[in-house]
PDBQT receptor file of N, H, CA, C and O in Angstrom, charges set to zero:
ATOM      1  N   MET A   1       0.856  -1.174   0.000  1.00  0.00    +0.000 N 
ATOM      2  CA  MET A   1       0.000   0.000   0.000  1.00  0.00    +0.000 C 
ATOM      3  C   MET A   1       0.903   1.239   0.000  1.00  0.00    +0.000 C 
ATOM      4  O   MET A   1       1.750   1.401   0.879  1.00  0.00    +0.000 OA
ATOM      5  N   ASP A   2       0.713   2.093  -0.979  1.00  0.00    +0.000 N 
ATOM      6  H   ASP A   2       0.025   1.961  -1.693  1.00  0.00    +0.000 HD
ATOM      7  CA  ASP A   2       1.491   3.313  -1.022  1.00  0.00    +0.000 C 
ATOM      8  C   ASP A   2       0.859   4.379  -0.125  1.00  0.00    +0.000 C 
ATOM      9  O   ASP A   2      -0.239   4.190   0.399  1.00  0.00    +0.000 OA
ATOM     10  N   TRP A   3       1.555   5.486   0.043  1.00  0.00    +0.000 N 
ATOM     11  H   TRP A   3       2.447   5.640  -0.383  1.00  0.00    +0.000 HD
ATOM     12  CA  TRP A   3       1.094   6.498   0.994  1.00  0.00    +0.000 C 
ATOM     13  C   TRP A   3      -0.195   7.171   0.544  1.00  0.00    +0.000 C 
ATOM     14  O   TRP A   3      -0.990   7.603   1.379  1.00  0.00    +0.000 OA
ATOM     15  N   LEU A   4      -0.414   7.266  -0.765  1.00  0.00    +0.000 N 
ATOM     16  H   LEU A   4       0.232   6.916  -1.444  1.00  0.00    +0.000 HD
ATOM     17  CA  LEU A   4      -1.626   7.921  -1.258  1.00  0.00    +0.000 C 
ATOM     18  C   LEU A   4      -2.871   7.081  -0.958  1.00  0.00    +0.000 C 
ATOM     19  O   LEU A   4      -3.902   7.629  -0.568  1.00  0.00    +0.000 OA
ATOM     20  N   SER A   5      -2.790   5.783  -1.131  1.00  0.00    +0.000 N 
ATOM     21  H   SER A   5      -1.952   5.337  -1.448  1.00  0.00    +0.000 HD
ATOM     22  CA  SER A   5      -3.947   4.944  -0.811  1.00  0.00    +0.000 C 
ATOM     23  C   SER A   5      -4.151   4.881   0.702  1.00  0.00    +0.000 C 
ATOM     24  O   SER A   5      -5.287   4.798   1.169  1.00  0.00    +0.000 OA
ATOM     25  N   GLY A   6      -3.058   4.919   1.472  1.00  0.00    +0.000 N 
ATOM     26  H   GLY A   6      -2.136   4.986   1.093  1.00  0.00    +0.000 HD
ATOM     27  CA  GLY A   6      -3.177   4.969   2.933  1.00  0.00    +0.000 C 
ATOM     28  C   GLY A   6      -3.845   6.256   3.393  1.00  0.00    +0.000 C 
ATOM     29  O   GLY A   6      -4.656   6.251   4.319  1.00  0.00    +0.000 OA
ATOM     30  N   LEU A   7      -3.497   7.355   2.739  1.00  0.00    +0.000 N 
ATOM     31  H   LEU A   7      -2.838   7.359   1.987  1.00  0.00    +0.000 HD
ATOM     32  CA  LEU A   7      -4.120   8.643   3.066  1.00  0.00    +0.000 C 
ATOM     33  C   LEU A   7      -5.610   8.616   2.745  1.00  0.00    +0.000 C 
ATOM     34  O   LEU A   7      -6.429   9.121   3.513  1.00  0.00    +0.000 OA
ATOM     35  N   GLY A   8      -5.950   8.025   1.611  1.00  0.00    +0.000 N 
ATOM     36  H   GLY A   8      -5.285   7.614   0.988  1.00  0.00    +0.000 HD
ATOM     37  CA  GLY A   8      -7.366   7.904   1.244  1.00  0.00    +0.000 C 
ATOM     38  C   GLY A   8      -8.130   7.038   2.236  1.00  0.00    +0.000 C 
ATOM     39  O   GLY A   8      -9.264   7.349   2.598  1.00  0.00    +0.000 OA
ATOM     40  N   LEU A   9      -7.508   5.958   2.668  1.00  0.00    +0.000 N 
ATOM     41  H   LEU A   9      -6.587   5.704   2.373  1.00  0.00    +0.000 HD
ATOM     42  CA  LEU A   9      -8.130   5.079   3.652  1.00  0.00    +0.000 C 
ATOM     43  C   LEU A   9      -8.347   5.812   4.975  1.00  0.00    +0.000 C 
ATOM     44  O   LEU A   9      -9.409   5.704   5.587  1.00  0.00    +0.000 OA
ATOM     45  N   ALA A  10      -7.333   6.555   5.407  1.00  0.00    +0.000 N 
ATOM     46  H   ALA A  10      -6.470   6.643   4.910  1.00  0.00    +0.000 HD
ATOM     47  CA  ALA A  10      -7.456   7.312   6.658  1.00  0.00    +0.000 C 
ATOM     48  C   ALA A  10      -8.540   8.376   6.551  1.00  0.00    +0.000 C 
ATOM     49  O   ALA A  10      -9.324   8.560   7.482  1.00  0.00    +0.000 OA
ATOM     50  N   LEU A  11      -8.591   9.074   5.424  1.00  0.00    +0.000 N 
ATOM     51  H   LEU A  11      -7.954   8.924   4.667  1.00  0.00    +0.000 HD
ATOM     52  CA  LEU A  11      -9.617  10.096   5.232  1.00  0.00    +0.000 C 
ATOM     53  C   LEU A  11     -11.011   9.477   5.231  1.00  0.00    +0.000 C 
ATOM     54  O   LEU A  11     -11.951  10.041   5.791  1.00  0.00    +0.000 OA
ATOM     55  N   GLY A  12     -11.135   8.329   4.606  1.00  0.00    +0.000 N 
ATOM     56  H   GLY A  12     -10.371   7.870   4.151  1.00  0.00    +0.000 HD
ATOM     57  CA  GLY A  12     -12.423   7.634   4.604  1.00  0.00    +0.000 C 
ATOM     58  C   GLY A  12     -12.876   7.274   6.009  1.00  0.00    +0.000 C 
ATOM     59  O   GLY A  12     -14.047   7.451   6.345  1.00  0.00    +0.000 OA
ATOM     60  N   TRP A  13     -11.958   6.767   6.839  1.00  0.00    +0.000 N 
ATOM     61  H   TRP A  13     -11.007   6.624   6.566  1.00  0.00    +0.000 HD
ATOM     62  CA  TRP A  13     -12.317   6.425   8.224  1.00  0.00    +0.000 C 
ATOM     63  C   TRP A  13     -12.698   7.660   9.026  1.00  0.00    +0.000 C 
ATOM     64  O   TRP A  13     -13.627   7.615   9.833  1.00  0.00    +0.000 OA
ATOM     65  N   VAL A  14     -11.986   8.764   8.810  1.00  0.00    +0.000 N 
ATOM     66  H   VAL A  14     -11.232   8.800   8.154  1.00  0.00    +0.000 HD
ATOM     67  CA  VAL A  14     -12.325  10.002   9.515  1.00  0.00    +0.000 C 
ATOM     68  C   VAL A  14     -13.747  10.427   9.160  1.00  0.00    +0.000 C 
ATOM     69  O   VAL A  14     -14.522  10.805  10.039  1.00  0.00    +0.000 OA
ATOM     70  N   LEU A  15     -14.087  10.365   7.881  1.00  0.00    +0.000 N 
ATOM     71  H   LEU A  15     -13.458  10.059   7.168  1.00  0.00    +0.000 HD
ATOM     72  CA  LEU A  15     -15.440  10.765   7.464  1.00  0.00    +0.000 C 
ATOM     73  C   LEU A  15     -16.512   9.845   8.039  1.00  0.00    +0.000 C 
ATOM     74  O   LEU A  15     -17.577  10.309   8.447  1.00  0.00    +0.000 OA
ATOM     75  N   VAL A  16     -16.233   8.545   8.073  1.00  0.00    +0.000 N 
ATOM     76  H   VAL A  16     -15.368   8.169   7.742  1.00  0.00    +0.000 HD
ATOM     77  CA  VAL A  16     -17.184   7.596   8.662  1.00  0.00    +0.000 C 
ATOM     78  C   VAL A  16     -17.390   7.895  10.144  1.00  0.00    +0.000 C 
ATOM     79  O   VAL A  16     -18.526   7.949  10.613  1.00  0.00    +0.000 OA
ATOM     80  N   LEU A  17     -16.295   8.088  10.883  1.00  0.00    +0.000 N 
ATOM     81  H   LEU A  17     -15.372   8.044  10.501  1.00  0.00    +0.000 HD
ATOM     82  CA  LEU A  17     -16.398   8.344  12.320  1.00  0.00    +0.000 C 
ATOM     83  C   LEU A  17     -17.029   9.704  12.609  1.00  0.00    +0.000 C 
ATOM     84  O   LEU A  17     -17.799   9.843  13.560  1.00  0.00    +0.000 OA
ATOM     85  N   GLU A  18     -16.708  10.704  11.796  1.00  0.00    +0.000 N 
ATOM     86  H   GLU A  18     -16.082  10.592  11.024  1.00  0.00    +0.000 HD
ATOM     87  CA  GLU A  18     -17.300  12.031  11.983  1.00  0.00    +0.000 C 
ATOM     88  C   GLU A  18     -18.812  12.001  11.737  1.00  0.00    +0.000 C 
ATOM     89  O   GLU A  18     -19.555  12.742  12.381  1.00  0.00    +0.000 OA
ATOM     90  N   GLY A  19     -19.261  11.175  10.835  1.00  0.00    +0.000 N 
ATOM     91  H   GLY A  19     -18.658  10.573  10.312  1.00  0.00    +0.000 HD
ATOM     92  CA  GLY A  19     -20.679  11.100  10.532  1.00  0.00    +0.000 C 
ATOM     93  C   GLY A  19     -21.463  10.211  11.480  1.00  0.00    +0.000 C 
ATOM     94  O   GLY A  19     -22.693  10.263  11.499  1.00  0.00    +0.000 OA
ATOM     95  N   ALA A  20     -20.767   9.390  12.272  1.00  0.00    +0.000 N 
ATOM     96  H   ALA A  20     -19.768   9.347  12.256  1.00  0.00    +0.000 HD
ATOM     97  CA  ALA A  20     -21.457   8.437  13.141  1.00  0.00    +0.000 C 
ATOM     98  C   ALA A  20     -22.204   9.127  14.278  1.00  0.00    +0.000 C 
ATOM     99  O   ALA A  20     -23.328   8.738  14.597  1.00  0.00    +0.000 OA
ATOM    100  N   ILE A  21     -21.610  10.132  14.889  1.00  0.00    +0.000 N 
ATOM    101  H   ILE A  21     -20.698  10.448  14.631  1.00  0.00    +0.000 HD
ATOM    102  CA  ILE A  21     -22.257  10.781  16.038  1.00  0.00    +0.000 C 
ATOM    103  C   ILE A  21     -23.554  11.477  15.642  1.00  0.00    +0.000 C 
ATOM    104  O   ILE A  21     -24.574  11.247  16.292  1.00  0.00    +0.000 OA
ATOM    105  N   PRO A  22     -23.565  12.323  14.599  1.00  0.00    +0.000 N 
ATOM    106  CA  PRO A  22     -24.847  12.950  14.247  1.00  0.00    +0.000 C 
ATOM    107  C   PRO A  22     -25.888  11.944  13.746  1.00  0.00    +0.000 C 
ATOM    108  O   PRO A  22     -27.090  12.180  13.876  1.00  0.00    +0.000 OA
ATOM    109  N   LEU A  23     -25.435  10.829  13.178  1.00  0.00    +0.000 N 
ATOM    110  H   LEU A  23     -24.460  10.638  13.072  1.00  0.00    +0.000 HD
ATOM    111  CA  LEU A  23     -26.387   9.817  12.722  1.00  0.00    +0.000 C 
ATOM    112  C   LEU A  23     -27.052   9.116  13.901  1.00  0.00    +0.000 C 
ATOM    113  O   LEU A  23     -28.265   8.907  13.903  1.00  0.00    +0.000 OA
ATOM    114  N   VAL A  24     -26.258   8.756  14.893  1.00  0.00    +0.000 N 
ATOM    115  H   VAL A  24     -25.273   8.925  14.891  1.00  0.00    +0.000 HD
ATOM    116  CA  VAL A  24     -26.765   7.994  16.034  1.00  0.00    +0.000 C 
ATOM    117  C   VAL A  24     -27.530   8.889  17.007  1.00  0.00    +0.000 C 
ATOM    118  O   VAL A  24     -28.585   8.500  17.509  1.00  0.00    +0.000 OA
ATOM    119  N   SER A  25     -27.005  10.082  17.274  1.00  0.00    +0.000 N 
ATOM    120  H   SER A  25     -26.148  10.398  16.866  1.00  0.00    +0.000 HD
ATOM    121  CA  SER A  25     -27.626  10.961  18.267  1.00  0.00    +0.000 C 
ATOM    122  C   SER A  25     -27.511  12.425  17.841  1.00  0.00    +0.000 C 
ATOM    123  O   SER A  25     -26.600  13.128  18.278  1.00  0.00    +0.000 OA
ATOM    124  N   PRO A  26     -28.425  12.882  16.995  1.00  0.00    +0.000 N 
ATOM    125  CA  PRO A  26     -28.351  14.267  16.528  1.00  0.00    +0.000 C 
ATOM    126  C   PRO A  26     -28.490  15.302  17.654  1.00  0.00    +0.000 C 
ATOM    127  O   PRO A  26     -27.880  16.370  17.590  1.00  0.00    +0.000 OA
ATOM    128  N   SER A  27     -29.277  14.995  18.668  1.00  0.00    +0.000 N 
ATOM    129  H   SER A  27     -29.772  14.128  18.720  1.00  0.00    +0.000 HD
ATOM    130  CA  SER A  27     -29.444  15.961  19.756  1.00  0.00    +0.000 C 
ATOM    131  C   SER A  27     -28.155  16.119  20.561  1.00  0.00    +0.000 C 
ATOM    132  O   SER A  27     -27.818  17.229  20.971  1.00  0.00    +0.000 OA
ATOM    133  N   PHE A  28     -27.423  15.010  20.794  1.00  0.00    +0.000 N 
ATOM    134  H   PHE A  28     -27.697  14.108  20.460  1.00  0.00    +0.000 HD
ATOM    135  CA  PHE A  28     -26.138  15.080  21.482  1.00  0.00    +0.000 C 
ATOM    136  C   PHE A  28     -25.148  15.890  20.652  1.00  0.00    +0.000 C 
ATOM    137  O   PHE A  28     -24.419  16.720  21.194  1.00  0.00    +0.000 OA
ATOM    138  N   TRP A  29     -25.118  15.655  19.344  1.00  0.00    +0.000 N 
ATOM    139  H   TRP A  29     -25.711  14.980  18.903  1.00  0.00    +0.000 HD
ATOM    140  CA  TRP A  29     -24.212  16.366  18.455  1.00  0.00    +0.000 C 
ATOM    141  C   TRP A  29     -24.507  17.862  18.484  1.00  0.00    +0.000 C 
ATOM    142  O   TRP A  29     -23.587  18.679  18.516  1.00  0.00    +0.000 OA
ATOM    143  N   ARG A  30     -25.795  18.221  18.473  1.00  0.00    +0.000 N 
ATOM    144  H   ARG A  30     -26.543  17.557  18.447  1.00  0.00    +0.000 HD
ATOM    145  CA  ARG A  30     -26.187  19.634  18.504  1.00  0.00    +0.000 C 
ATOM    146  C   ARG A  30     -25.753  20.298  19.809  1.00  0.00    +0.000 C 
ATOM    147  O   ARG A  30     -25.254  21.423  19.794  1.00  0.00    +0.000 OA
ATOM    148  N   ARG A  31     -25.943  19.602  20.951  1.00  0.00    +0.000 N 
ATOM    149  H   ARG A  31     -26.349  18.689  20.964  1.00  0.00    +0.000 HD
ATOM    150  CA  ARG A  31     -25.504  20.153  22.241  1.00  0.00    +0.000 C 
ATOM    151  C   ARG A  31     -23.991  20.310  22.288  1.00  0.00    +0.000 C 
ATOM    152  O   ARG A  31     -23.477  21.320  22.768  1.00  0.00    +0.000 OA
ATOM    153  N   MET A  32     -23.283  19.303  21.786  1.00  0.00    +0.000 N 
ATOM    154  H   MET A  32     -23.701  18.482  21.396  1.00  0.00    +0.000 HD
ATOM    155  CA  MET A  32     -21.829  19.341  21.785  1.00  0.00    +0.000 C 
ATOM    156  C   MET A  32     -21.329  20.496  20.905  1.00  0.00    +0.000 C 
ATOM    157  O   MET A  32     -20.394  21.203  21.279  1.00  0.00    +0.000 OA
ATOM    158  N   PHE A  33     -21.941  20.678  19.762  1.00  0.00    +0.000 N 
ATOM    159  H   PHE A  33     -22.701  20.103  19.458  1.00  0.00    +0.000 HD
ATOM    160  CA  PHE A  33     -21.549  21.753  18.847  1.00  0.00    +0.000 C 
ATOM    161  C   PHE A  33     -21.819  23.119  19.481  1.00  0.00    +0.000 C 
ATOM    162  O   PHE A  33     -21.015  24.039  19.322  1.00  0.00    +0.000 OA
ATOM    163  N   THR A  34     -22.927  23.263  20.188  1.00  0.00    +0.000 N 
ATOM    164  H   THR A  34     -23.579  22.516  20.317  1.00  0.00    +0.000 HD
ATOM    165  CA  THR A  34     -23.249  24.521  20.881  1.00  0.00    +0.000 C 
ATOM    166  C   THR A  34     -22.212  24.821  21.955  1.00  0.00    +0.000 C 
ATOM    167  O   THR A  34     -21.809  25.972  22.122  1.00  0.00    +0.000 OA
ATOM    168  N   GLN A  35     -21.779  23.797  22.681  1.00  0.00    +0.000 N 
ATOM    169  H   GLN A  35     -22.107  22.863  22.545  1.00  0.00    +0.000 HD
ATOM    170  CA  GLN A  35     -20.752  24.001  23.709  1.00  0.00    +0.000 C 
ATOM    171  C   GLN A  35     -19.411  24.374  23.088  1.00  0.00    +0.000 C 
ATOM    172  O   GLN A  35     -18.678  25.189  23.649  1.00  0.00    +0.000 OA
ATOM    173  N   ILE A  36     -19.083  23.794  21.949  1.00  0.00    +0.000 N 
ATOM    174  H   ILE A  36     -19.679  23.132  21.494  1.00  0.00    +0.000 HD
ATOM    175  CA  ILE A  36     -17.834  24.124  21.274  1.00  0.00    +0.000 C 
ATOM    176  C   ILE A  36     -17.843  25.590  20.836  1.00  0.00    +0.000 C 
ATOM    177  O   ILE A  36     -16.813  26.261  20.907  1.00  0.00    +0.000 OA
ATOM    178  N   LEU A  37     -18.982  26.084  20.391  1.00  0.00    +0.000 N 
ATOM    179  H   LEU A  37     -19.818  25.539  20.333  1.00  0.00    +0.000 HD
ATOM    180  CA  LEU A  37     -19.084  27.481  19.962  1.00  0.00    +0.000 C 
ATOM    181  C   LEU A  37     -18.823  28.455  21.111  1.00  0.00    +0.000 C 
ATOM    182  O   LEU A  37     -18.454  29.604  20.867  1.00  0.00    +0.000 OA
ATOM    183  N   GLN A  38     -19.007  28.022  22.343  1.00  0.00    +0.000 N 
ATOM    184  H   GLN A  38     -19.308  27.089  22.541  1.00  0.00    +0.000 HD
ATOM    185  CA  GLN A  38     -18.810  28.892  23.499  1.00  0.00    +0.000 C 
ATOM    186  C   GLN A  38     -17.363  28.919  23.986  1.00  0.00    +0.000 C 
ATOM    187  O   GLN A  38     -17.031  29.712  24.867  1.00  0.00    +0.000 OA
ATOM    188  N   LEU A  39     -16.495  28.070  23.434  1.00  0.00    +0.000 N 
ATOM    189  H   LEU A  39     -16.765  27.426  22.718  1.00  0.00    +0.000 HD
ATOM    190  CA  LEU A  39     -15.097  28.038  23.851  1.00  0.00    +0.000 C 
ATOM    191  C   LEU A  39     -14.344  29.246  23.307  1.00  0.00    +0.000 C 
ATOM    192  O   LEU A  39     -14.673  29.777  22.246  1.00  0.00    +0.000 OA
ATOM    193  N   ARG A  40     -13.330  29.667  24.054  1.00  0.00    +0.000 N 
ATOM    194  H   ARG A  40     -13.063  29.236  24.915  1.00  0.00    +0.000 HD
ATOM    195  CA  ARG A  40     -12.463  30.748  23.581  1.00  0.00    +0.000 C 
ATOM    196  C   ARG A  40     -11.484  30.187  22.549  1.00  0.00    +0.000 C 
ATOM    197  O   ARG A  40     -11.275  28.977  22.466  1.00  0.00    +0.000 OA
ATOM    198  N   ASP A  41     -10.887  31.088  21.765  1.00  0.00    +0.000 N 
ATOM    199  H   ASP A  41     -11.057  32.071  21.832  1.00  0.00    +0.000 HD
ATOM    200  CA  ASP A  41      -9.960  30.664  20.714  1.00  0.00    +0.000 C 
ATOM    201  C   ASP A  41      -8.786  29.875  21.279  1.00  0.00    +0.000 C 
ATOM    202  O   ASP A  41      -8.365  28.884  20.682  1.00  0.00    +0.000 OA
ATOM    203  N   GLY A  42      -8.258  30.298  22.412  1.00  0.00    +0.000 N 
ATOM    204  H   GLY A  42      -8.600  31.103  22.896  1.00  0.00    +0.000 HD
ATOM    205  CA  GLY A  42      -7.125  29.607  23.013  1.00  0.00    +0.000 C 
ATOM    206  C   GLY A  42      -7.462  28.182  23.405  1.00  0.00    +0.000 C 
ATOM    207  O   GLY A  42      -6.631  27.285  23.265  1.00  0.00    +0.000 OA
ATOM    208  N   GLN A  43      -8.673  27.964  23.896  1.00  0.00    +0.000 N 
ATOM    209  H   GLN A  43      -9.349  28.692  24.010  1.00  0.00    +0.000 HD
ATOM    210  CA  GLN A  43      -9.097  26.617  24.267  1.00  0.00    +0.000 C 
ATOM    211  C   GLN A  43      -9.216  25.727  23.032  1.00  0.00    +0.000 C 
ATOM    212  O   GLN A  43      -8.831  24.558  23.062  1.00  0.00    +0.000 OA
ATOM    213  N   ILE A  44      -9.741  26.277  21.967  1.00  0.00    +0.000 N 
ATOM    214  H   ILE A  44     -10.054  27.226  21.942  1.00  0.00    +0.000 HD
ATOM    215  CA  ILE A  44      -9.880  25.507  20.727  1.00  0.00    +0.000 C 
ATOM    216  C   ILE A  44      -8.501  25.170  20.170  1.00  0.00    +0.000 C 
ATOM    217  O   ILE A  44      -8.274  24.056  19.696  1.00  0.00    +0.000 OA
ATOM    218  N   ARG A  45      -7.580  26.135  20.226  1.00  0.00    +0.000 N 
ATOM    219  H   ARG A  45      -7.765  27.039  20.611  1.00  0.00    +0.000 HD
ATOM    220  CA  ARG A  45      -6.217  25.875  19.741  1.00  0.00    +0.000 C 
ATOM    221  C   ARG A  45      -5.529  24.797  20.565  1.00  0.00    +0.000 C 
ATOM    222  O   ARG A  45      -4.811  23.962  20.016  1.00  0.00    +0.000 OA
ATOM    223  N   PHE A  46      -5.743  24.807  21.882  1.00  0.00    +0.000 N 
ATOM    224  H   PHE A  46      -6.327  25.486  22.328  1.00  0.00    +0.000 HD
ATOM    225  CA  PHE A  46      -5.121  23.800  22.741  1.00  0.00    +0.000 C 
ATOM    226  C   PHE A  46      -5.646  22.404  22.407  1.00  0.00    +0.000 C 
ATOM    227  O   PHE A  46      -4.867  21.455  22.318  1.00  0.00    +0.000 OA
ATOM    228  N   VAL A  47      -6.950  22.274  22.223  1.00  0.00    +0.000 N 
ATOM    229  H   VAL A  47      -7.583  23.045  22.295  1.00  0.00    +0.000 HD
ATOM    230  CA  VAL A  47      -7.526  20.972  21.859  1.00  0.00    +0.000 C 
ATOM    231  C   VAL A  47      -7.013  20.534  20.489  1.00  0.00    +0.000 C 
ATOM    232  O   VAL A  47      -6.732  19.353  20.286  1.00  0.00    +0.000 OA
ATOM    233  N   ALA A  48      -6.887  21.463  19.558  1.00  0.00    +0.000 N 
ATOM    234  H   ALA A  48      -7.115  22.422  19.723  1.00  0.00    +0.000 HD
ATOM    235  CA  ALA A  48      -6.358  21.138  18.237  1.00  0.00    +0.000 C 
ATOM    236  C   ALA A  48      -4.909  20.668  18.336  1.00  0.00    +0.000 C 
ATOM    237  O   ALA A  48      -4.514  19.721  17.656  1.00  0.00    +0.000 OA
ATOM    238  N   LEU A  49      -4.115  21.329  19.183  1.00  0.00    +0.000 N 
ATOM    239  H   LEU A  49      -4.436  22.099  19.736  1.00  0.00    +0.000 HD
ATOM    240  CA  LEU A  49      -2.726  20.923  19.374  1.00  0.00    +0.000 C 
ATOM    241  C   LEU A  49      -2.640  19.515  19.962  1.00  0.00    +0.000 C 
ATOM    242  O   LEU A  49      -1.833  18.700  19.514  1.00  0.00    +0.000 OA
ATOM    243  N   LEU A  50      -3.473  19.233  20.962  1.00  0.00    +0.000 N 
ATOM    244  H   LEU A  50      -4.128  19.895  21.325  1.00  0.00    +0.000 HD
ATOM    245  CA  LEU A  50      -3.488  17.882  21.537  1.00  0.00    +0.000 C 
ATOM    246  C   LEU A  50      -3.881  16.839  20.494  1.00  0.00    +0.000 C 
ATOM    247  O   LEU A  50      -3.311  15.749  20.451  1.00  0.00    +0.000 OA
ATOM    248  N   SER A  51      -4.843  17.173  19.670  1.00  0.00    +0.000 N 
ATOM    249  H   SER A  51      -5.307  18.059  19.705  1.00  0.00    +0.000 HD
ATOM    250  CA  SER A  51      -5.289  16.262  18.626  1.00  0.00    +0.000 C 
ATOM    251  C   SER A  51      -4.175  16.002  17.618  1.00  0.00    +0.000 C 
ATOM    252  O   SER A  51      -3.974  14.864  17.191  1.00  0.00    +0.000 OA
ATOM    253  N   MET A  52      -3.455  17.050  17.238  1.00  0.00    +0.000 N 
ATOM    254  H   MET A  52      -3.619  17.974  17.584  1.00  0.00    +0.000 HD
ATOM    255  CA  MET A  52      -2.354  16.888  16.298  1.00  0.00    +0.000 C 
ATOM    256  C   MET A  52      -1.229  16.047  16.902  1.00  0.00    +0.000 C 
ATOM    257  O   MET A  52      -0.638  15.214  16.216  1.00  0.00    +0.000 OA
ATOM    258  N   CYS A  53      -0.936  16.262  18.171  1.00  0.00    +0.000 N 
ATOM    259  H   CYS A  53      -1.416  16.939  18.729  1.00  0.00    +0.000 HD
ATOM    260  CA  CYS A  53       0.107  15.469  18.839  1.00  0.00    +0.000 C 
ATOM    261  C   CYS A  53      -0.298  14.003  18.929  1.00  0.00    +0.000 C 
ATOM    262  O   CYS A  53       0.528  13.117  18.714  1.00  0.00    +0.000 OA
ATOM    263  N   ALA A  54      -1.551  13.744  19.242  1.00  0.00    +0.000 N 
ATOM    264  H   ALA A  54      -2.223  14.464  19.417  1.00  0.00    +0.000 HD
ATOM    265  CA  ALA A  54      -2.026  12.363  19.301  1.00  0.00    +0.000 C 
ATOM    266  C   ALA A  54      -1.953  11.713  17.924  1.00  0.00    +0.000 C 
ATOM    267  O   ALA A  54      -1.553  10.555  17.804  1.00  0.00    +0.000 OA
ATOM    268  N   GLY A  55      -2.334  12.447  16.895  1.00  0.00    +0.000 N 
ATOM    269  H   GLY A  55      -2.658  13.387  16.993  1.00  0.00    +0.000 HD
ATOM    270  CA  GLY A  55      -2.248  11.910  15.536  1.00  0.00    +0.000 C 
ATOM    271  C   GLY A  55      -0.815  11.630  15.126  1.00  0.00    +0.000 C 
ATOM    272  O   GLY A  55      -0.532  10.600  14.514  1.00  0.00    +0.000 OA
ATOM    273  N   ALA A  56       0.093  12.543  15.460  1.00  0.00    +0.000 N 
ATOM    274  H   ALA A  56      -0.137  13.380  15.957  1.00  0.00    +0.000 HD
ATOM    275  CA  ALA A  56       1.502  12.330  15.139  1.00  0.00    +0.000 C 
ATOM    276  C   ALA A  56       2.055  11.110  15.874  1.00  0.00    +0.000 C 
ATOM    277  O   ALA A  56       2.841  10.346  15.314  1.00  0.00    +0.000 OA
ATOM    278  N   LEU A  57       1.646  10.933  17.119  1.00  0.00    +0.000 N 
ATOM    279  H   LEU A  57       1.008  11.555  17.574  1.00  0.00    +0.000 HD
ATOM    280  CA  LEU A  57       2.094   9.774  17.893  1.00  0.00    +0.000 C 
ATOM    281  C   LEU A  57       1.585   8.473  17.266  1.00  0.00    +0.000 C 
ATOM    282  O   LEU A  57       2.325   7.492  17.181  1.00  0.00    +0.000 OA
ATOM    283  N   VAL A  58       0.336   8.464  16.831  1.00  0.00    +0.000 N 
ATOM    284  H   VAL A  58      -0.265   9.260  16.899  1.00  0.00    +0.000 HD
ATOM    285  CA  VAL A  58      -0.205   7.280  16.168  1.00  0.00    +0.000 C 
ATOM    286  C   VAL A  58       0.584   6.990  14.886  1.00  0.00    +0.000 C 
ATOM    287  O   VAL A  58       0.888   5.834  14.594  1.00  0.00    +0.000 OA
ATOM    288  N   LEU A  59       0.914   8.035  14.124  1.00  0.00    +0.000 N 
ATOM    289  H   LEU A  59       0.667   8.974  14.361  1.00  0.00    +0.000 HD
ATOM    290  CA  LEU A  59       1.674   7.834  12.891  1.00  0.00    +0.000 C 
ATOM    291  C   LEU A  59       3.076   7.304  13.181  1.00  0.00    +0.000 C 
ATOM    292  O   LEU A  59       3.586   6.454  12.451  1.00  0.00    +0.000 OA
ATOM    293  N   LEU A  60       3.692   7.804  14.239  1.00  0.00    +0.000 N 
ATOM    294  H   LEU A  60       3.277   8.494  14.832  1.00  0.00    +0.000 HD
ATOM    295  CA  LEU A  60       5.027   7.329  14.597  1.00  0.00    +0.000 C 
ATOM    296  C   LEU A  60       5.023   5.879  15.057  1.00  0.00    +0.000 C 
ATOM    297  O   LEU A  60       5.973   5.140  14.798  1.00  0.00    +0.000 OA
ATOM    298  N   LEU A  61       3.967   5.472  15.735  1.00  0.00    +0.000 N 
ATOM    299  H   LEU A  61       3.195   6.072  15.946  1.00  0.00    +0.000 HD
ATOM    300  CA  LEU A  61       3.895   4.112  16.273  1.00  0.00    +0.000 C 
ATOM    301  C   LEU A  61       3.446   3.091  15.229  1.00  0.00    +0.000 C 
ATOM    302  O   LEU A  61       3.589   1.887  15.439  1.00  0.00    +0.000 OA
ATOM    303  N   SER A  62       2.914   3.558  14.126  1.00  0.00    +0.000 N 
ATOM    304  H   SER A  62       2.798   4.536  13.955  1.00  0.00    +0.000 HD
ATOM    305  CA  SER A  62       2.433   2.596  13.111  1.00  0.00    +0.000 C 
ATOM    306  C   SER A  62       3.427   2.418  11.993  1.00  0.00    +0.000 C 
ATOM    307  O   SER A  62       3.181   1.649  11.064  1.00  0.00    +0.000 OA
TER     308      SER A  62
């Protein structure tokens, strides 16, 4: 498997997982989205940084 097909596979899984929450529980997704809108920019950046670090760690370990 080359890196391009691996990237496509990863993107496909992200889309499947991102769509699962609103499909299963739209009211939970709406509440969660409303709470995210109330966060300050610094809080959103910190969560994004943690997410990027976790993703990089997964890539390094695989």
